[in-house]
N, C-alpha and C positions, 0 to 999 in steps of 0.2 A: 211543646214550647211556642209556638206562636199561637194557640190558643192561649196560653198564658200571657204572651204582651199583648195580645186583642184585647185581654179581660183588663189588663192595666192601662190601656187607651181608653177602652169604654171608661172605665171609673174616669178618668181626668176630662174625658169629654164632659160626662154628668156631672162633675164636681163643679165645672168651670162655665158649663153652658157654651161648649164651644161650634156644637151643630145644632141646628134647627132643621125642623120639617119643611125639604126645598131649596135647601143650600146646594152651591154647586163650589166644590170645593177643589181648589188647584193643588197638586203636593209638587214642591219645589224637589225634583227628583235630580240633586247633584252624580250620583252613580254610584253614592257612599253606600255603605253597609246601612248606615242609619237610614238614610231617605230611601230605601230599597224596601226595609223593613215596615216605615211607615206606610209605604205605598200597599206594601201586603196586605196588613193588617186593618188598614183602611178595605180595602176590597172585598178583606173576609168580612168585615162588619158590618157594611153596609149590606150584604145579604140577610141579615137577620134581627139588624137594628129596628126598633120602631119607627124612627122617623128616618123619612126617603131623604137620598141625597145623591148626587151623584161626585163621580171624581173623573177629574184628568191628570194628567202626569206635564211638566215644564221643566225642560233642561236648559240651562243657559251654557252654550259650549263656549268656553272663553278664547278660543281662537290657539290652543296649542295641539301638535302635532303628535302629542301623544295619549289624547283626547278623545276615545271612541266611542259612540253610541250605538252601533250596530247592533250588540247584545243587548243594549236595553229597550231599542226598538222590537228586537223580538220578545222580548220578555213581556213589554205593553202590549203587543198583537195577541201572543197567548191569551193573556188576562181580559183582552178587551176594552182595554183602557185606549182614549185618545190618548195620543203624546204629541207633545208640541216641542221642537228643537229651536232654541232662539242661537243663531252665530253673532256673538259680540264681539268688540274688540278689547274685551277685558286685559289680555296677554300684554299688549302693546300699550295701553294706557297706563299699566300699572307699572311696568319695568323700561320701556322704550320712552313714550313722554313723561312720565311722572318720576321715573328712576325710584320709585317708594324703597325704602331699605326695610320699613314697616308694613306691608301692605293689608294687612287682615282687616283692618277696621273698615278702611276705604274701599276694598273688595266688597264686603258685605254690605255694606251702603249700595255700593253700583249694582251687585246682584239683586238687591233686595227692591231697588226703581225699579229694575227690568222685569222683574217676578211679579210685580204688583200689577205694571202697564199690561204685560201679556195674558196678566188672569182676568183683569177687568174688560180687556179685549175679548175676549172668550167666555162671557156671561158668569165668569168667577164673583162670588162674593166673600170666600175663604180663601185664605192662602195657608197650606200647611206646612211646617217647617220640623226636620226632625232633629229638633234639638232634645236632648234627655236629661237626665239628673245629672251625670257627672259635668255637662256642660254649664246646668245651673248653677251648681259651686264655684267650675273655673273661671265662670262669668263674675262671681259675687267676689272673690280672689283678686280676678284682676281690676275689678272696679276701687277695692279696698286698698291694693296696694298702690294702685298707679294713679290713682283719681281722689283717694280720701272718702270715697263715698262706700256706704253700705248699702250695694242698690245690685238687682240681676234684674233680666228679661223677664217682663210678666207672660203666664200662661196664655193668655189673650191681649192683644193689642188693637183698638179702635183706633181708627185715625179720622179726626173731625176733617169733613168737608171731602172725605174720601171714599170710595165706593166698594172699600175689602177691607176686612177685619183679619188679622194673623193670628192663627193658635199654632200652637205646640202642646199635641197630643201625648207626648213620650216622657211628658215630664216625670212619670213614677218609673220610668224604666232606666237601669244603669246601663251602660254602654258595654257590660261585659253579655249584657244577656242579646243585645243585638248583634258581638259579634259571633257568640255562638250561634244563633239562629243564620247567620251568613254562612257560616262552614256547613252546618246541618242540611240547609235548603241549596248548598253551593250558589247561590247568589253571583248574578253576574256583575260582579263590583268591578269599576273603572277604575284602575291604577291613577293615583293621584298624581298631578302635572305641576303641581305648583314647584317653581326651584327654591322655596323660602319651607317648603314642608319640611317637619321636624326640628325647625329653628325658629317658631313662633312663641309670642309669650303665652298664649293658650297651653303651648307644648312644654313651657317651665312650668304652669302653675297644675298641670294634671300630675308632672315626675315628685311635685311638692307634697300633694294631695297623696300619691301613692307612698312617699317616705313617711310622712305623719301616720298613716296608716297602721304602719309596722308599729309606732309606739302608742296609736291609739285608734285601736280597732273600729270606733265608732263617730272617727274624727267625722267621717260624709255625713251620716242623721244628727250629728251635733250643729254643724253649717248650715243644713236644710232646716233645722229648728229656730236657728238665727234669723232666716228668711222670714218667718210666719212669725218669731217675735217681735221683729224689727218693724214691722207695719209696711214692708214693703208692698208699692202700690200694685194689684191687681192677685197679688196672693191671699188666697184665706187664710182668717184668722182661727187657732186653734180652740178646738170645743171646749168650753168650760166643762 
């Protein structure tokens, strides 16, 4: 199973030129099944990949009493991966200072800024995020329904004036695959600590897709096809 996922990740990396020889890649390790899967797969891939690259792991501690990183530390030590924990004030900013009712977007932006800064400070030129194919679809639906835009995030995002590039090597992998791998390998998944977990717009879109699949089994494949055919920036065009 890990071999299959690593193969999908390698294909995404090569299709979108995500990793070059000599890169140092920071993996955003949230402690969830997806980010742990990404870390394991990149660790596995780098041992036989023709282009040499290094990896480190970065965790943003949101300052929650229920967020524990000890098992993640043990895992990274076992894999011989440098591990950085950044103790942030995210929980206080989102729920006490800002009193956000829909904190996901702001939380993601704040985390991304922290990750970018820490990655650059540790000599990284790439930041790998664990977004999978279901995340791509849910983001598309959120943009269409809430913003009126046919848009989703790109496999590779380069920032002008910044020394960091965001890559998403898991764009060919469905969430069910990371869930199955996490169970099989007994990953040290950190329990979710956000009080809004399960009540977000992303969760709402996830449930919509689940319902649609009952009547339209290939709805996810069709939505991905719409991304390609809509010429959304960063996505490869279909081969003629």
